[in-house]
MMTF fields as JSON, N, C-alpha, C and O atoms, coordinates in Angstrom:
{
  "mmtfVersion": "1.0.0",
  "mmtfProducer": "UNKNOWN",
  "numBonds": 475,
  "numAtoms": 476,
  "numGroups": 119,
  "numChains": 1,
  "numModels": 1,
  "chainsPerModel": [1],
  "groupsPerChain": [119],
  "chainIdList": ["A"],
  "bondAtomList": [4, 2, 8, 6, 12, 10, 16, 14, 20, 18, 24, 22, 28, 26, 32, 30, 36, 34, 40, 38, 44, 42, 48, 46, 52, 50, 56, 54, 60, 58, 64, 62, 68, 66, 72, 70, 76, 74, 80, 78, 84, 82, 88, 86, 92, 90, 96, 94, 100, 98, 104, 102, 108, 106, 112, 110, 116, 114, 120, 118, 124, 122, 128, 126, 132, 130, 136, 134, 140, 138, 144, 142, 148, 146, 152, 150, 156, 154, 160, 158, 164, 162, 168, 166, 172, 170, 176, 174, 180, 178, 184, 182, 188, 186, 192, 190, 196, 194, 200, 198, 204, 202, 208, 206, 212, 210, 216, 214, 220, 218, 224, 222, 228, 226, 232, 230, 236, 234, 240, 238, 244, 242, 248, 246, 252, 250, 256, 254, 260, 258, 264, 262, 268, 266, 272, 270, 276, 274, 280, 278, 284, 282, 288, 286, 292, 290, 296, 294, 300, 298, 304, 302, 308, 306, 312, 310, 316, 314, 320, 318, 324, 322, 328, 326, 332, 330, 336, 334, 340, 338, 344, 342, 348, 346, 352, 350, 356, 354, 360, 358, 364, 362, 368, 366, 372, 370, 376, 374, 380, 378, 384, 382, 388, 386, 392, 390, 396, 394, 400, 398, 404, 402, 408, 406, 412, 410, 416, 414, 420, 418, 424, 422, 428, 426, 432, 430, 436, 434, 440, 438, 444, 442, 448, 446, 452, 450, 456, 454, 460, 458, 464, 462, 468, 466, 472, 470],
  "bondOrderList": [1, 1, 1, 1, 1, 1, 1, 1, 1, 1, 1, 1, 1, 1, 1, 1, 1, 1, 1, 1, 1, 1, 1, 1, 1, 1, 1, 1, 1, 1, 1, 1, 1, 1, 1, 1, 1, 1, 1, 1, 1, 1, 1, 1, 1, 1, 1, 1, 1, 1, 1, 1, 1, 1, 1, 1, 1, 1, 1, 1, 1, 1, 1, 1, 1, 1, 1, 1, 1, 1, 1, 1, 1, 1, 1, 1, 1, 1, 1, 1, 1, 1, 1, 1, 1, 1, 1, 1, 1, 1, 1, 1, 1, 1, 1, 1, 1, 1, 1, 1, 1, 1, 1, 1, 1, 1, 1, 1, 1, 1, 1, 1, 1, 1, 1, 1, 1, 1],
  "groupList": [{"groupName": "MET", "atomNameList": ["N", "CA", "C", "O"], "elementList": ["N", "C", "C", "O"], "formalChargeList": [0, 0, 0, 0], "bondAtomList": [1, 0, 2, 1, 3, 2], "bondOrderList": [1, 1, 2], "singleLetterCode": "M", "chemCompType": "L-PEPTIDE LINKING"}, {"groupName": "THR", "atomNameList": ["N", "CA", "C", "O"], "elementList": ["N", "C", "C", "O"], "formalChargeList": [0, 0, 0, 0], "bondAtomList": [1, 0, 2, 1, 3, 2], "bondOrderList": [1, 1, 2], "singleLetterCode": "T", "chemCompType": "L-PEPTIDE LINKING"}, {"groupName": "ALA", "atomNameList": ["N", "CA", "C", "O"], "elementList": ["N", "C", "C", "O"], "formalChargeList": [0, 0, 0, 0], "bondAtomList": [1, 0, 2, 1, 3, 2], "bondOrderList": [1, 1, 2], "singleLetterCode": "A", "chemCompType": "L-PEPTIDE LINKING"}, {"groupName": "LEU", "atomNameList": ["N", "CA", "C", "O"], "elementList": ["N", "C", "C", "O"], "formalChargeList": [0, 0, 0, 0], "bondAtomList": [1, 0, 2, 1, 3, 2], "bondOrderList": [1, 1, 2], "singleLetterCode": "L", "chemCompType": "L-PEPTIDE LINKING"}, {"groupName": "HIS", "atomNameList": ["N", "CA", "C", "O"], "elementList": ["N", "C", "C", "O"], "formalChargeList": [0, 0, 0, 0], "bondAtomList": [1, 0, 2, 1, 3, 2], "bondOrderList": [1, 1, 2], "singleLetterCode": "H", "chemCompType": "L-PEPTIDE LINKING"}, {"groupName": "VAL", "atomNameList": ["N", "CA", "C", "O"], "elementList": ["N", "C", "C", "O"], "formalChargeList": [0, 0, 0, 0], "bondAtomList": [1, 0, 2, 1, 3, 2], "bondOrderList": [1, 1, 2], "singleLetterCode": "V", "chemCompType": "L-PEPTIDE LINKING"}, {"groupName": "CYS", "atomNameList": ["N", "CA", "C", "O"], "elementList": ["N", "C", "C", "O"], "formalChargeList": [0, 0, 0, 0], "bondAtomList": [1, 0, 2, 1, 3, 2], "bondOrderList": [1, 1, 2], "singleLetterCode": "C", "chemCompType": "L-PEPTIDE LINKING"}, {"groupName": "GLY", "atomNameList": ["N", "CA", "C", "O"], "elementList": ["N", "C", "C", "O"], "formalChargeList": [0, 0, 0, 0], "bondAtomList": [1, 0, 2, 1, 3, 2], "bondOrderList": [1, 1, 2], "singleLetterCode": "G", "chemCompType": "PEPTIDE LINKING"}, {"groupName": "LYS", "atomNameList": ["N", "CA", "C", "O"], "elementList": ["N", "C", "C", "O"], "formalChargeList": [0, 0, 0, 0], "bondAtomList": [1, 0, 2, 1, 3, 2], "bondOrderList": [1, 1, 2], "singleLetterCode": "K", "chemCompType": "L-PEPTIDE LINKING"}, {"groupName": "PRO", "atomNameList": ["N", "CA", "C", "O"], "elementList": ["N", "C", "C", "O"], "formalChargeList": [0, 0, 0, 0], "bondAtomList": [1, 0, 2, 1, 3, 2], "bondOrderList": [1, 1, 2], "singleLetterCode": "P", "chemCompType": "L-PEPTIDE LINKING"}, {"groupName": "ASP", "atomNameList": ["N", "CA", "C", "O"], "elementList": ["N", "C", "C", "O"], "formalChargeList": [0, 0, 0, 0], "bondAtomList": [1, 0, 2, 1, 3, 2], "bondOrderList": [1, 1, 2], "singleLetterCode": "D", "chemCompType": "L-PEPTIDE LINKING"}, {"groupName": "ARG", "atomNameList": ["N", "CA", "C", "O"], "elementList": ["N", "C", "C", "O"], "formalChargeList": [0, 0, 0, 0], "bondAtomList": [1, 0, 2, 1, 3, 2], "bondOrderList": [1, 1, 2], "singleLetterCode": "R", "chemCompType": "L-PEPTIDE LINKING"}, {"groupName": "ILE", "atomNameList": ["N", "CA", "C", "O"], "elementList": ["N", "C", "C", "O"], "formalChargeList": [0, 0, 0, 0], "bondAtomList": [1, 0, 2, 1, 3, 2], "bondOrderList": [1, 1, 2], "singleLetterCode": "I", "chemCompType": "L-PEPTIDE LINKING"}, {"groupName": "GLU", "atomNameList": ["N", "CA", "C", "O"], "elementList": ["N", "C", "C", "O"], "formalChargeList": [0, 0, 0, 0], "bondAtomList": [1, 0, 2, 1, 3, 2], "bondOrderList": [1, 1, 2], "singleLetterCode": "E", "chemCompType": "L-PEPTIDE LINKING"}, {"groupName": "TRP", "atomNameList": ["N", "CA", "C", "O"], "elementList": ["N", "C", "C", "O"], "formalChargeList": [0, 0, 0, 0], "bondAtomList": [1, 0, 2, 1, 3, 2], "bondOrderList": [1, 1, 2], "singleLetterCode": "W", "chemCompType": "L-PEPTIDE LINKING"}, {"groupName": "SER", "atomNameList": ["N", "CA", "C", "O"], "elementList": ["N", "C", "C", "O"], "formalChargeList": [0, 0, 0, 0], "bondAtomList": [1, 0, 2, 1, 3, 2], "bondOrderList": [1, 1, 2], "singleLetterCode": "S", "chemCompType": "L-PEPTIDE LINKING"}, {"groupName": "PHE", "atomNameList": ["N", "CA", "C", "O"], "elementList": ["N", "C", "C", "O"], "formalChargeList": [0, 0, 0, 0], "bondAtomList": [1, 0, 2, 1, 3, 2], "bondOrderList": [1, 1, 2], "singleLetterCode": "F", "chemCompType": "L-PEPTIDE LINKING"}, {"groupName": "GLN", "atomNameList": ["N", "CA", "C", "O"], "elementList": ["N", "C", "C", "O"], "formalChargeList": [0, 0, 0, 0], "bondAtomList": [1, 0, 2, 1, 3, 2], "bondOrderList": [1, 1, 2], "singleLetterCode": "Q", "chemCompType": "L-PEPTIDE LINKING"}],
  "groupTypeList": [0, 1, 2, 1, 3, 4, 5, 6, 2, 7, 6, 8, 9, 2, 10, 2, 4, 9, 7, 7, 2, 2, 3, 11, 10, 2, 3, 11, 2, 2, 9, 9, 7, 7, 5, 2, 12, 2, 13, 4, 9, 6, 3, 7, 9, 6, 7, 12, 9, 7, 11, 12, 2, 3, 1, 2, 9, 7, 11, 14, 15, 14, 3, 3, 2, 7, 3, 2, 9, 7, 9, 10, 3, 2, 10, 3, 2, 1, 16, 12, 2, 2, 14, 17, 2, 15, 0, 10, 7, 11, 5, 2, 8, 1, 10, 11, 9, 10, 2, 3, 11, 9, 8, 12, 3, 7, 11, 5, 9, 9, 17, 9, 2, 2, 9, 1, 9, 1, 5],
  "groupIdList": [1, 2, 3, 4, 5, 6, 7, 8, 9, 10, 11, 12, 13, 14, 15, 16, 17, 18, 19, 20, 21, 22, 23, 24, 25, 26, 27, 28, 29, 30, 31, 32, 33, 34, 35, 36, 37, 38, 39, 40, 41, 42, 43, 44, 45, 46, 47, 48, 49, 50, 51, 52, 53, 54, 55, 56, 57, 58, 59, 60, 61, 62, 63, 64, 65, 66, 67, 68, 69, 70, 71, 72, 73, 74, 75, 76, 77, 78, 79, 80, 81, 82, 83, 84, 85, 86, 87, 88, 89, 90, 91, 92, 93, 94, 95, 96, 97, 98, 99, 100, 101, 102, 103, 104, 105, 106, 107, 108, 109, 110, 111, 112, 113, 114, 115, 116, 117, 118, 119],
  "secStructList": [7, 7, 7, 3, 3, 3, 3, 3, 6, 6, 7, 7, 7, 5, 6, 6, 5, 7, 7, 2, 2, 2, 2, 2, 2, 2, 2, 2, 2, 1, 7, 4, 4, 4, 7, 3, 3, 3, 3, 3, 1, 7, 7, 1, 7, 6, 6, 1, 7, 7, 7, 3, 3, 3, 3, 7, 6, 6, 1, 7, 3, 3, 3, 3, 7, 7, 7, 7, 1, 1, 2, 2, 2, 2, 2, 2, 2, 2, 2, 2, 2, 2, 2, 2, 2, 1, 1, 1, 1, 7, 7, 7, 4, 4, 4, 1, 7, 6, 6, 6, 4, 4, 4, 3, 3, 3, 3, 3, 7, 7, 7, 7, 7, 7, 7, 7, 7, 7, 7],
  "xCoordList": [0.845, 0.0, 0.887, 1.828, 0.597, 1.309, 0.471, -0.504, 0.85, 0.125, 0.894, 2.124, 0.147, 0.76, 0.128, -1.091, 0.974, 0.536, 0.808, 1.957, -0.256, -0.153, -0.134, -0.999, 0.843, 1.016, 0.87, 1.473, 0.065, -0.094, 1.114, 1.172, 2.072, 3.27, 3.035, 3.883, 1.907, 1.618, 1.035, 0.891, 0.695, 0.14, 1.132, 2.299, 0.688, 1.524, 1.473, 0.467, 2.554, 2.499, 1.326, 1.067, 0.632, -0.512, -0.578, -0.453, -0.773, -0.823, 0.402, 1.534, 0.197, 1.318, 1.758, 2.728, 1.077, 1.411, 2.554, 2.487, 3.616, 4.766, 4.561, 5.415, 3.448, 3.162, 3.401, 3.945, 2.98, 3.033, 4.424, 4.661, 5.356, 6.717, 7.349, 8.053, 7.109, 7.656, 7.041, 7.74, 5.743, 5.087, 5.648, 5.948, 5.786, 6.353, 7.752, 8.06, 8.594, 9.962, 9.983, 10.777, 9.121, 9.057, 8.594, 9.115, 7.623, 7.116, 8.148, 8.274, 8.876, 9.919, 11.061, 11.673, 11.349, 12.427, 12.1, 12.992, 10.839, 10.404, 9.011, 8.033, 8.896, 7.57, 6.836, 7.34, 5.656, 4.9, 4.372, 3.811, 4.556, 4.007, 4.65, 4.12, 5.784, 6.458, 5.727, 5.981, 4.824, 4.092, 4.977, 5.895, 4.694, 5.384, 4.842, 3.656, 5.69, 5.28, 5.267, 6.276, 4.134, 3.994, 3.618, 2.71, 4.314, 4.071, 3.109, 3.205, 2.184, 1.238, 1.166, 1.358, 0.891, 0.828, -0.429, -0.425, -1.505, -2.729, -3.63, -3.838, -4.162, -5.163, -6.475, -7.418, -6.559, -7.754, -8.144, -7.635, -8.918, -9.407, -8.362, -7.89, -8.027, -7.056, -7.61, -8.822, -6.742, -7.162, -6.93, -6.877, -6.789, -6.457, -5.129, -5.132, -4.012, -2.732, -2.573, -3.312, -1.594, -1.299, -2.259, -2.77, -2.519, -3.461, -2.721, -1.659, -3.305, -2.764, -3.927, -5.057, -3.624, -4.575, -3.842, -2.714, -4.474, -3.914, -4.665, -5.883, -3.938, -4.586, -3.83, -2.632, -4.55, -3.979, -5.056, -6.244, -4.659, -5.642, -6.502, -5.995, -7.821, -8.748, -9.037, -9.65, -8.614, -8.807, -9.503, -9.437, -10.172, -10.747, -9.62, -8.557, -9.853, -8.901, -9.392, -10.593, -8.458, -8.776, -8.143, -7.021, -8.862, -8.357, -8.366, -9.393, -7.21, -7.076, -6.474, -5.772, -6.743, -6.191, -5.84, -6.378, -4.931, -4.519, -3.389, -3.084, -2.759, -1.646, -0.383, -0.113, 0.381, 1.628, 2.746, 2.499, 3.983, 5.105, 5.103, 4.739, 5.499, 5.501, 4.55, 4.544, 3.73, 2.861, 1.884, 1.53, 1.441, 0.502, 1.098, 0.365, 2.414, 3.023, 2.946, 2.778, 3.062, 2.909, 1.468, 1.226, 0.505, -0.9, -1.199, -1.971, -0.586, -0.779, -0.228, -0.851, 0.915, 1.484, 0.542, 0.383, -0.078, -1.044, -2.252, -2.73, -2.745, -3.884, -3.538, -4.328, -2.353, -1.947, -1.824, -2.199, -1.314, -1.208, -2.589, -2.766, -3.565, -4.935, -5.525, -6.227, -5.248, -5.726, -5.132, -5.839, -3.826, -3.166, -3.646, -3.72, -3.967, -4.408, -5.846, -6.25, -6.611, -8.013, -8.091, -7.152, -9.219, -9.417, -9.466, -8.952, -10.101, -10.342, -10.016, -10.353, -9.368, -9.003, -9.99, -9.768, -11.075, -11.982, -11.371, -10.877, -11.41, -10.846, -11.968, -12.536, -12.279, -13.343, -12.972, -11.794, -13.988, -13.731, -12.875, -12.017, -13.104, -12.352, -10.881, -10.058, -10.531, -9.145, -8.46, -7.281, -9.184, -8.617, -8.095, -8.825, -6.862, -6.358, -7.263, -7.697, -7.539, -8.435, -8.033, -8.891, -6.74, -6.276, -6.507, -6.581, -6.623, -6.841, -8.312, -8.638, -9.192, -10.62, -11.153, -11.83, -10.879, -11.402, -10.661, -11.097, -9.561, -8.768, -9.129, -8.611, -10.014, -10.451, -11.55, -12.625, -11.258, -12.24, -13.19, -14.349, -12.701, -13.573, -12.826, -11.602, -13.608, -13.066, -13.787, -14.932, -13.089, -13.622, -13.559, -12.514, -14.679, -14.654, -13.726, -13.457, -13.245, -12.369, -13.133, -14.339, -12.397, -12.992, -13.236, -12.34, -14.43, -14.688, -13.816, -13.446, -13.509, -12.746, -13.549, -14.78, -12.85, -13.528, -14.301, -13.783, -15.54, -16.312, -15.657, -15.03, -15.821, -15.305, -16.232, -17.443, -15.66, -16.523, -17.181, -16.562, -18.415, -19.125, -19.106, -19.185, -19.002, -18.946, -20.184, -20.337],
  "yCoordList": [-1.177, 0.0, 1.235, 1.323, 2.181, 3.449, 4.476, 4.996, 4.765, 5.752, 7.066, 7.085, 8.157, 9.482, 10.332, 10.346, 11.036, 12.01, 13.381, 13.812, 14.059, 15.374, 16.409, 16.395, 17.301, 18.284, 19.683, 20.01, 20.504, 21.899, 22.67, 23.015, 22.936, 23.665, 25.173, 25.937, 25.6, 27.027, 27.609, 28.827, 26.768, 27.265, 28.21, 27.861, 29.363, 30.327, 30.015, 29.508, 30.314, 30.146, 30.945, 32.073, 30.357, 31.019, 30.604, 29.423, 31.565, 31.304, 30.474, 30.91, 29.31, 28.467, 27.498, 26.766, 27.471, 26.526, 27.094, 28.244, 26.289, 26.797, 26.905, 27.453, 26.393, 26.511, 25.237, 24.262, 25.268, 24.094, 23.622, 22.418, 24.554, 24.153, 23.348, 22.371, 23.743, 23.007, 21.608, 20.64, 21.501, 20.19, 19.318, 18.143, 19.899, 19.153, 18.639, 17.474, 19.497, 19.1, 17.969, 17.036, 18.047, 16.999, 15.673, 14.615, 15.729, 14.509, 13.911, 12.69, 14.755, 14.246, 13.609, 12.646, 14.142, 13.601, 12.202, 11.365, 11.948, 10.639, 10.339, 10.5, 9.898, 9.635, 8.556, 7.439, 8.866, 7.867, 6.769, 7.049, 5.533, 4.411, 4.197, 3.446, 4.841, 4.657, 5.262, 4.869, 6.211, 6.845, 7.87, 8.422, 8.117, 9.168, 10.52, 10.64, 11.514, 12.862, 13.741, 13.845, 14.37, 15.276, 16.653, 16.792, 17.658, 19.042, 19.724, 19.558, 20.491, 21.256, 22.676, 22.879, 23.658, 25.039, 25.33, 26.245, 24.569, 24.815, 23.592, 23.018, 23.202, 22.133, 22.655, 21.882, 23.98, 24.549, 23.787, 22.674, 24.2, 25.558, 26.437, 26.132, 27.511, 28.434, 28.935, 29.068, 29.201, 29.606, 28.516, 28.79, 27.273, 26.156, 25.588, 24.803, 25.957, 25.44, 23.965, 23.397, 23.357, 21.952, 21.004, 20.083, 21.218, 20.369, 19.281, 19.513, 18.087, 16.96, 16.187, 16.237, 15.476, 14.541, 13.217, 13.186, 12.137, 10.794, 10.071, 9.911, 9.629, 9.024, 7.785, 7.635, 6.915, 5.774, 5.258, 5.355, 4.714, 4.179, 3.1, 2.221, 3.182, 2.17, 2.223, 1.299, 3.276, 3.382, 4.697, 5.659, 4.725, 5.968, 6.96, 6.59, 8.218, 9.298, 10.1, 10.168, 10.704, 11.456, 12.839, 12.99, 13.845, 15.21, 15.602, 15.514, 16.035, 16.459, 17.858, 18.256, 18.594, 19.939, 20.164, 19.511, 21.096, 21.433, 20.558, 20.572, 19.789, 18.934, 19.768, 20.651, 19.488, 20.201, 19.189, 18.075, 19.585, 18.705, 18.442, 19.317, 17.268, 16.915, 15.775, 14.794, 15.879, 14.764, 14.332, 13.155, 15.254, 14.878, 13.848, 13.052, 13.857, 12.939, 11.492, 10.592, 11.253, 9.889, 9.423, 8.277, 10.317, 9.964, 9.74, 8.848, 10.549, 10.379, 9.026, 8.35, 8.625, 7.316, 6.19, 5.205, 6.331, 5.335, 5.284, 4.202, 6.452, 6.525, 5.883, 5.112, 6.205, 5.654, 4.142, 3.446, 3.623, 2.168, 1.52, 0.466, 2.137, 1.604, 1.691, 0.778, 2.775, 2.975, 1.916, 1.34, 1.659, 0.671, -0.751, -1.594, -1.015, -2.356, -2.648, -3.809, -1.614, -1.83, -2.329, -2.181, -2.918, -3.468, -2.382, -2.565, -1.238, -0.235, 1.195, 2.141, 1.364, 2.693, 3.316, 4.429, 2.617, 3.133, 2.83, 1.728, 3.812, 3.645, 3.894, 4.984, 2.882, 3.006, 4.062, 4.277, 4.723, 5.745, 5.212, 5.923, 3.965, 3.393, 3.194, 3.04, 3.194, 3.038, 4.375, 4.404, 5.469, 6.802, 7.351, 7.343, 7.821, 8.41, 9.554, 10.375, 9.6, 10.618, 12.03, 12.845, 12.324, 13.681, 14.068, 15.256, 13.086, 13.39, 13.534, 14.16, 12.973, 12.977, 14.361, 14.488, 15.417, 16.724, 17.358, 18.383, 16.765, 17.31, 16.687, 17.1, 15.698, 15.06, 15.923, 16.09, 16.466, 17.307, 16.477, 16.847, 15.357, 14.531, 13.377, 13.273, 12.517, 11.385, 11.326, 11.76, 10.779, 10.704, 9.245, 8.607, 8.699, 7.305, 7.114, 8.053, 5.894, 5.635, 5.787, 5.551, 6.186, 6.277, 4.866, 4.026, 4.582, 3.216, 2.911, 3.802, 1.654, 1.213, 1.511, 1.485, 1.785, 2.056, 0.817, -0.296, 0.994, -0.176, -0.842, -0.187, -2.13, -2.879, -2.618, -2.819, -2.173, -1.907, -3.189, -4.252, -3.065, -4.215, -4.08, -2.979, -5.191, -5.172, -5.8, -5.884],
  "zCoordList": [0.0, 0.0, 0.0, 0.789, -0.87, -0.909, -0.174, -0.716, 1.052, 1.856, 1.851, 1.888, 1.804, 1.804, 2.881, 3.056, 3.595, 4.577, 3.964, 3.872, 3.548, 2.926, 4.046, 4.922, 4.018, 5.082, 4.502, 3.479, 5.166, 4.767, 5.295, 6.476, 4.416, 4.823, 4.804, 5.264, 4.282, 4.21, 5.48, 5.588, 6.443, 7.704, 8.377, 8.557, 8.736, 9.451, 10.941, 11.435, 11.658, 13.119, 13.696, 13.276, 14.65, 15.29, 16.748, 17.071, 17.616, 19.053, 19.451, 19.239, 20.012, 20.449, 19.356, 19.551, 18.215, 17.139, 16.297, 15.864, 16.058, 15.31, 13.798, 13.101, 13.284, 11.856, 11.085, 11.603, 9.824, 8.972, 8.618, 8.516, 8.426, 8.065, 9.198, 8.942, 10.434, 11.58, 11.661, 11.96, 11.397, 11.399, 10.282, 10.492, 9.097, 7.96, 8.296, 8.046, 8.858, 9.182, 10.209, 10.089, 11.21, 12.232, 11.632, 11.984, 10.732, 10.096, 9.142, 9.051, 8.441, 7.54, 8.327, 7.866, 9.51, 10.332, 10.828, 10.971, 11.087, 11.591, 11.063, 11.792, 9.786, 9.216, 10.001, 10.125, 10.533, 11.301, 10.384, 9.325, 10.796, 10.04, 8.693, 7.874, 8.435, 7.157, 5.973, 4.834, 6.208, 5.109, 4.416, 5.021, 3.147, 2.412, 2.882, 3.19, 2.938, 3.343, 2.097, 1.399, 1.818, 0.679, 1.198, 2.017, 0.721, 1.15, 0.188, -1.028, 0.746, -0.059, 0.497, 1.695, -0.359, 0.13, 0.946, 1.768, 0.736, 1.499, 1.429, 0.36, 2.578, 2.634, 3.195, 3.367, 3.492, 4.078, 5.336, 5.473, 6.209, 6.357, 7.048, 8.143, 6.388, 6.965, 8.299, 8.466, 9.21, 10.547, 11.565, 12.763, 11.107, 11.998, 11.489, 10.54, 12.083, 11.591, 11.903, 12.707, 11.251, 11.504, 10.835, 11.473, 9.537, 8.811, 8.05, 7.473, 8.062, 7.299, 6.68, 7.165, 5.605, 5.001, 4.832, 4.339, 5.237, 5.132, 4.02, 4.095, 2.981, 1.823, 1.334, 1.572, 0.656, -0.063, -1.007, -0.699, -2.147, -3.084, -2.432, -1.735, -2.672, -2.185, -0.694, -0.159, -0.012, 1.436, 1.767, 1.002, 2.921, 3.413, 3.661, 4.159, 3.312, 3.566, 4.766, 5.028, 5.489, 6.703, 6.636, 6.154, 7.12, 7.223, 8.692, 9.364, 9.182, 10.574, 10.605, 9.675, 11.659, 11.821, 13.277, 14.171, 13.5, 14.858, 15.366, 16.558, 14.471, 14.889, 15.037, 14.223, 16.067, 16.31, 16.54, 17.001, 16.214, 16.541, 18.047, 18.833, 18.435, 19.86, 20.125, 19.381, 21.186, 21.573, 20.482, 20.415, 19.625, 18.57, 17.613, 17.026, 17.455, 16.495, 16.961, 16.138, 18.242, 18.766, 18.586, 18.207, 18.86, 18.658, 17.18, 16.829, 16.313, 14.876, 14.43, 13.61, 14.948, 14.608, 15.035, 14.313, 16.197, 16.677, 15.741, 15.399, 15.33, 14.42, 13.074, 12.529, 12.542, 11.255, 11.338, 10.394, 12.432, 12.601, 12.579, 11.969, 13.236, 13.225, 11.823, 11.387, 11.12, 9.749, 8.828, 8.002, 8.972, 8.128, 8.445, 7.55, 9.7, 10.105, 9.691, 9.636, 9.404, 9.021, 7.585, 6.803, 7.264, 5.916, 4.835, 3.732, 5.176, 4.145, 4.574, 3.863, 5.723, 6.175, 7.146, 7.622, 7.447, 8.481, 9.84, 10.08, 10.722, 12.064, 13.065, 13.115, 13.854, 14.859, 15.888, 16.173, 16.444, 17.462, 18.595, 19.118, 18.976, 20.089, 19.748, 20.65, 18.455, 18.032, 17.744, 17.389, 17.894, 17.665, 18.996, 19.987, 19.038, 20.28, 20.743, 19.935, 22.032, 22.592, 22.185, 21.847, 22.215, 21.913, 20.452, 20.136, 19.563, 18.136, 17.771, 16.762, 18.563, 18.198, 17.838, 16.818, 18.633, 18.254, 17.071, 16.549, 16.652, 15.548, 14.21, 13.172, 14.226, 12.987, 12.373, 12.949, 11.193, 10.498, 9.65, 9.462, 9.139, 8.315, 7.69, 7.767, 7.068, 6.327, 4.993, 4.86, 4.013, 2.65, 2.211, 2.342, 1.684, 1.257, 0.063, -0.687, -0.102, -1.246, -2.549, -2.625, -3.56, -4.889, -5.38, -5.297, -5.893, -6.38, -7.597, -8.362, -7.749, -8.912, -10.174, -10.168, -11.217, -12.499, -12.914, -12.819, -13.376, -13.804, -15.02, -15.852, -15.089, -16.233, -17.421, -17.326, -18.534, -19.696, -20.208, -20.244, -20.592, -21.177, -22.694, -23.237, -23.346, -24.811, -25.371, -26.589]
}
């Protein structure tokens, strides 16, 4: 499975959050779950720094915000492990770290496989 953790590097530092570049650097230094790290200038919604999207073909995708380098990275690694262990990327609430639950903005179902053409 080719999993990618998309990181909003355009997030500006806000309040106590060091910004998207700091999160990107921390994730690149120690990618959780062996996922590829991809940098993006914006993942929206602006105003909540520390946004990431977790994606892979045929699996549910997840969008989280408010993640910061430090304790969130251990919780993110736990979440990614549960996501990878699931059949299709759905992660039960009981398998989501408590600290990440309010940071989950949403999930997106996998794109269905292209239908086989009939002749």
